[in-house]
C-alpha positions in Angstrom: 27.3 14.6 10.9 24.2 12.5 10.4 22.7 11.0 7.3 19.0 10.4 7.2 17.3 7.2 6.0 13.6 6.7 5.4 12.5 3.2 6.2 8.8 3.9 7.0 5.9 2.3 5.2 5.0 5.6 3.6 6.3 8.0 2.7 9.1 5.9 1.2 12.3 7.1 -0.4 12.1 8.9 -3.8 14.5 8.1 -6.6 16.8 10.8 -7.9 15.1 10.7 -11.3 11.8 11.7 -9.8 13.3 14.3 -7.5 15.0 16.0 -10.5 11.8 15.8 -12.5 10.0 17.8 -9.8 12.8 20.4 -9.8 12.0 21.3 -13.4 10.1 24.5 -14.1 6.4 24.1 -13.7 4.3 23.8 -16.8 0.6 24.4 -17.4 -1.7 21.5 -17.2 -4.1 22.4 -20.1 -1.4 22.1 -22.7 -0.3 19.4 -25.2 2.9 19.0 -23.2 1.2 18.0 -20.0 -1.4 16.0 -21.8 1.3 13.8 -23.4 2.9 13.2 -20.0 -0.5 12.4 -18.5 -1.3 10.0 -21.3 1.9 8.1 -20.7 1.2 8.0 -17.0 -2.3 6.6 -17.5 -1.0 3.8 -19.7 1.8 3.0 -17.3 -0.6 2.9 -14.4 -2.7 0.2 -16.3 0.5 -1.8 -16.5 1.2 -1.6 -12.7 -2.5 -2.2 -11.8 -2.6 -5.1 -14.3 -5.8 -3.9 -15.9 -7.2 -2.8 -19.2 -9.6 -0.4 -17.5 -8.9 3.3 -16.9 -6.9 4.1 -13.8 -8.2 7.5 -12.5 -5.7 9.8 -10.8 -6.9 12.0 -8.0 -5.1 14.9 -6.3 -5.3 13.6 -2.7 -3.8 11.1 -0.3 -4.8 7.5 -0.7 -7.7 8.0 1.6 -9.2 10.3 -1.0 -9.4 7.3 -3.4 -11.0 5.2 -0.6 -13.6 7.9 0.0 -14.2 8.1 -3.7 -14.9 4.4 -3.8 -17.5 4.6 -1.0 -19.1 7.8 -2.3 -19.4 6.7 -5.9 -20.3 3.0 -5.5 -23.0 3.2 -2.9 -26.1 5.1 -1.8 -27.2 6.0 1.7 -28.9 2.9 3.3 -26.8 0.4 1.3 -24.9 -2.3 3.2 -21.2 -3.1 2.7 -18.9 -5.6 4.3 -15.9 -4.0 6.0 -13.0 -6.2 7.0 -11.5 -4.8 10.2 -8.1 -6.3 10.9 -6.1 -3.1 11.5 -6.2 0.6 11.4 -6.9 0.9 7.7 -9.5 -1.7 7.6 -11.3 0.4 10.2 -11.1 3.3 7.9 -13.4 1.6 5.4 -16.0 1.4 8.2 -15.6 5.0 9.1 -16.0 6.1 5.5 -19.1 4.0 5.1 -20.7 5.6 8.2 -19.8 9.0 6.9 -21.9 8.4 3.7 -24.8 6.7 5.4 -23.8 3.2 4.4 -24.5 0.4 6.9 -21.2 -1.5 7.6 -21.4 -5.2 8.1 -18.2 -5.6 10.1 -16.0 -8.7 10.0 -13.5 -8.3 12.9 -10.2 -10.0 12.5 -7.6 -10.4 15.2 -4.8 -7.9 14.5 -1.9 -9.8 13.0 -4.1 -12.3 11.2 -5.7 -12.4 7.8 -9.4 -12.6 7.1 -10.8 -16.0 6.1 -12.5 -15.6 2.7 -15.1 -18.1 3.9 -16.2 -15.5 6.5 -17.0 -13.1 3.7 -18.8 -15.7 1.7 -21.0 -16.6 4.7 -22.0 -12.9 5.1 -22.8 -12.6 1.4 -24.9 -15.8 1.4 -26.7 -14.6 4.5 -27.7 -11.2 3.0 -28.0 -10.8 -0.8 -28.6 -7.0 -0.4 -24.9 -6.4 0.5 -23.5 -4.2 -2.3 -19.7 -4.1 -1.6 -16.9 -5.8 0.2 -14.1 -3.4 1.4 -10.8 -4.9 2.4 -7.1 -4.3 2.2 -4.3 -6.0 0.2 -1.6 -5.1 2.8 -2.8 -3.9 6.2 0.0 -1.3 6.9 -0.6 -1.2 10.6 0.0 -4.9 11.1 2.1 -6.1 8.2 -0.6 -8.6 7.1 -1.2 -9.7 3.6 -4.8 -10.6 2.5 -5.7 -13.3 0.0 -7.4 -11.0 -2.4 -7.5 -13.6 -5.2 -9.7 -15.9 -3.0 -12.0 -13.1 -1.9 -12.5 -12.0 -5.5 -13.5 -15.5 -6.4 -16.2 -15.3 -3.7 -17.6 -11.9 -4.9 -17.8 -13.0 -8.5 -20.8 -15.1 -7.6 -22.6 -12.3 -5.9 -24.0 -8.9 -6.6 -21.4 -7.2 -4.4 -18.3 -5.7 -5.8 -14.9 -6.1 -4.1 -13.0 -2.9 -3.4 -9.4 -3.3 -2.3 -7.2 -0.8 -0.4 -3.8 -1.5 -2.2 -2.2 1.7 -1.0 0.7 0.0 0.7 0.6 -3.1 -1.5 0.6 -1.9 -5.1 4.1 -2.3 -6.5 5.2 -4.6 -3.7 2.7 -7.4 -3.8 1.1 -9.3 -6.8 -2.4 -8.0 -7.5 -3.8 -9.1 -10.9 -6.8 -6.8 -11.1 -8.4 -8.1 -14.3 -7.3 -11.7 -14.1 -8.5 -12.1 -10.5 -11.7 -10.2 -11.1 -11.1 -7.3 -8.7 -13.7 -4.6 -9.2 -12.1 -1.7 -7.5 -8.4 -1.1 -6.6 -7.3 2.1 -4.8 -3.7 3.2 -4.2 -1.5 6.1 -3.3 1.7 7.7 -4.6 3.9 7.6 -1.5 4.6 3.9 -1.1 5.4 1.3 -3.8 5.1 4.0 -6.5 8.0 5.9 -5.0 7.0 9.6 -5.2 5.8 12.0 -2.4 2.3 11.9 -1.0 -0.4 13.8 -2.9 -1.7 11.5 -5.6 -4.3 8.7 -5.3 -5.5 6.2 -7.9 -8.6 4.1 -8.5 -9.5 1.5 -11.1 -13.0 0.2 -11.7 -14.4 -2.8 -13.5 -17.6 -2.7 -15.6 -19.5 -4.2 -12.7 -18.3 -1.3 -10.5 -19.2 1.3 -13.0 -22.7 0.0 -13.1 -22.9 0.7 -9.4 -21.5 4.2 -9.9 -24.4 4.9 -12.3 -26.9 4.0 -9.7 -25.3 5.7 -6.7 -27.1 8.5 -5.0 -24.4 9.6 -2.6 -23.4 13.3 -2.8 -19.9 14.0 -4.3 -18.3 16.8 -6.3 -14.5 16.9 -6.2 -14.4 13.1 -5.8 -16.9 12.4 -8.6 -15.7 9.5 -10.7 -18.1 10.4 -13.4 -16.4 13.8 -13.8 -13.0 12.1 -13.7 -14.0 9.5 -16.3 -15.3 12.1 -18.7 -12.0 14.0 -18.3 -9.7 11.0 -18.7 -11.5 10.1 -21.9 -10.0 13.3 -23.2 -6.6 12.7 -21.6 -7.4 15.4 -19.1 -8.3 15.9 -15.4 -11.5 17.6 -14.1 -9.7 19.8 -11.7 -6.1 21.2 -11.4 -3.8 18.2 -10.9 -0.6 18.0 -8.9 1.5 18.7 -12.0 5.0 18.1 -10.5 3.9 14.8 -8.9 2.4 13.5 -12.1 5.7 14.4 -13.9 7.7 12.6 -11.1 5.3 9.6 -11.4 6.1 9.2 -15.0 9.8 8.7 -14.1 9.1 6.0 -11.4 6.6 4.2 -13.6 9.1 4.1 -16.4 11.6 2.6 -13.9 9.0 -0.1 -12.9 8.2 -0.9 -16.5 11.9 -1.3 -17.3 12.5 -3.5 -14.3 9.4 -5.7 -14.9 6.7 -6.6 -12.4 7.9 -10.2 -11.8 11.4 -8.9 -10.9 9.9 -6.2 -8.7 7.8 -8.7 -6.8 10.7 -11.0 -6.4 12.9 -8.2 -5.1 10.4 -7.3 -2.5 10.0 -10.9 -1.5 13.7 -11.3 -0.9 14.0 -8.0 1.1 11.0 -9.0 3.2 12.4 -12.5 3.9 15.8 -11.0 4.8 14.1 -8.7 7.3 12.0 -11.4 8.9 14.9 -13.8 9.2 17.0 -11.0 10.8 14.3 -10.2 13.3 13.9 -13.8 14.4 17.7 -14.3 14.6 17.9 -11.3 17.0 15.3 -12.9 19.3 12.4 -10.7 18.2 8.9 -12.0 17.2 7.1 -11.2 14.0 3.7 -9.7 14.7 2.2 -11.4 11.6 4.0 -14.7 11.2 1.3 -16.6 9.3 0.4 -13.9 6.6 3.4 -11.5 6.3 3.4 -8.8 3.8 6.4 -8.2 1.4 5.9 -4.4 1.8 6.3 -3.9 5.5 7.3 -6.1 8.5 5.7 -5.6 11.9 7.8 -6.7 14.8 6.6 -7.3 18.4 8.9 -5.8 21.0 10.2 -7.6 24.1 9.0 -6.6 27.6 10.8 -3.5 28.8 11.4 -2.0 25.3 9.1 1.0 24.5 8.4 1.2 20.8 7.9 4.9 20.8 11.3 5.5 22.5 13.0 3.0 20.2 11.7 4.8 17.1 12.8 8.2 18.4 16.2 6.8 19.4 16.9 5.4 16.0 15.8 8.6 14.3 17.5 11.1 16.5 20.8 9.3 17.1 21.3 7.4 13.9 19.0 9.1 11.4 17.1 6.0 10.6 13.4 6.4 10.4 11.2 3.4 11.1 7.5 3.4 12.2 6.0 2.6 15.5 2.7 0.9 16.2 -0.7 2.5 15.7 -3.8 2.5 18.0 -3.7 -0.6 20.3 -0.2 -1.5 19.1 1.3 1.9 20.0 4.6 1.3 21.9 4.3 -2.5 21.3 5.5 -3.0 17.8 7.8 -1.4 15.2 7.3 -1.5 11.5 10.1 -1.6 8.9 9.4 -1.0 5.3 11.0 -2.8 2.4 9.0 -1.4 -0.5 9.7 0.9 -3.4 13.1 2.5 -3.7 14.7 0.4 -0.9 17.8 -1.7 -1.5 19.7 -4.5 0.1 22.1 -2.1 1.7 19.2 -0.1 3.2 17.9 -3.2 4.9 21.3 -4.3 6.2 21.9 -0.8 7.6 18.5 -0.7 9.3 19.0 -4.1 10.9 22.4 -3.1 12.1 21.1 0.2 13.6 18.2 -1.6 15.2 20.5 -4.1 16.9 22.6 -1.3 18.3 19.6 0.7 19.5 18.1 -2.3 21.2 21.4 -3.0 23.0 21.6 0.6 24.1 18.1 0.3 25.5 18.9 -2.7 27.6 17.8 -5.6 25.3 20.1 -8.6 25.8 20.7 -10.0 22.4 23.4 -10.3 19.8 23.1 -7.3 17.4 25.3 -8.8 14.7 23.3 -12.0 14.2 20.5 -10.1 12.5 22.8 -8.7 9.8 24.3 -12.2 9.3 20.9 -13.7 8.8 19.8 -11.1 6.4 23.0 -11.4 4.4 22.4 -15.1 3.9 19.0 -14.5 2.5 20.2 -11.7 0.2 23.1 -13.7 -1.1 20.9 -16.8 -1.7 18.3 -14.6 -3.4 20.8 -13.1 -5.7 22.3 -16.5 -6.6 18.9 -17.9 -7.4 17.6 -14.9 -9.4 20.1 -12.0 -9.7 18.4 -8.7 -9.4 19.8 -5.2 -9.9 18.6 -2.8 -7.3 16.2 -0.1 -8.5 
């Protein structure tokens, strides 16, 4: 008998409350019953996004919200800075090209975070740049970006800052209004703890002014349509009803736990994971700017990351993620976001140690668990946290 555990950076585990909510009989979306559910979801999303502005819900993966940002903010021929420090930073560039927007690319070494001064230099060089597209947590590398500092830069310029917070929201601090972030996009299957299928986007007044001027074509992803509908507590098209109902459950959980407690819990789990990896003799891929949502780990010579991921999944039922693009086979990625607990982390570290030993890595499997336990015990003593 084998029990399966999901420790990938999306999808992440779904709490029982949300699973049970999705098992309820379907309801119609143009009814007072659904409108009341959607109204509550919209208010709770503002709480998680830390904004007073509307948070628009789209029926798509997180990439749909990224595309909506490009299509609604800009016009063909506009220029936009795209920070490329991983697979998902590159996605901003690909989306800009699809809509005829000229990307001003800032390449960042994978595993490192962009220097806000590099963005400031580009904006000072060219005042016609309309947007800065970057990520909060680059899922492919485990890197955390200093969004607060970048937002300080864009405040002084015509350009808006648009942040991919798909794998960061709910795991990392992001104060949308306080920091002056114009656009935040996210998805349902990571820190928000429900299956894939919903995307979210919030816009500042400065961003909406650009939406009004945009000449890019859009229909299903029209934020004007979405804004008109949300003003009436409605959606412009058929929503993913069961996912919205499930989201209400997980957002209620997050509101009850409190954002500060949530962020601290993720911080402790991330630190425990990183300490365990180093104790086992493994190197962190992003040691200088690590994310609290996912840890990327460089693998030693002779260990194939693709085979390691498969071995852990097939023999032990533990699903972690491998590397993407140029990192394929070279790194593994372990999630510690959303509905993941201390025991999930300890189990994953233990299984990783056994799997590495079985693949010929000469290390001490048990030391990783011991290192993680020390962090978890210290974290609980300092700020006791109940698991979600």
